[in-house]
Steps between C-alpha positions, in 0.01 A plus 500: 500500500179704458505834667154480661271244652187496706449296817135418549403442865304656788554646841534242774621226263804338661611327173480839327733644760742208451492552116554873541804447722641246252474749215704763683825346365364549145392855585855576617612399150263729316163325487203728569213312676162654529295353789143454386228434763250268341227628728492826299314329213248219496650343185840475669344325796337252257820453291763498781316427828600133517847547343659793686766602511539518122792667323409646161737629235393837350680438169349163417211457740642165609407404861680291764274359767600424858684294612823631343857536610796724400615265226149478348469880509836546336403254222162670463664839456744386230 
């Protein structure tokens, strides 16, 4: 499992809150998740605005778009 990921989302996004809560199990097992607010940069709004929440691996740059579940996250992190 990679040691660090980013979760792209924004404040007030219900699906982002759901994804964040889902990732807590992985955090309890050592995954570091940086929460990235896409509203901080215009290019993030353009790239992620219609796809959030998006989980991105720091090590490979691979991205997992919503909707995803725990099994899909586990496979993505392998």
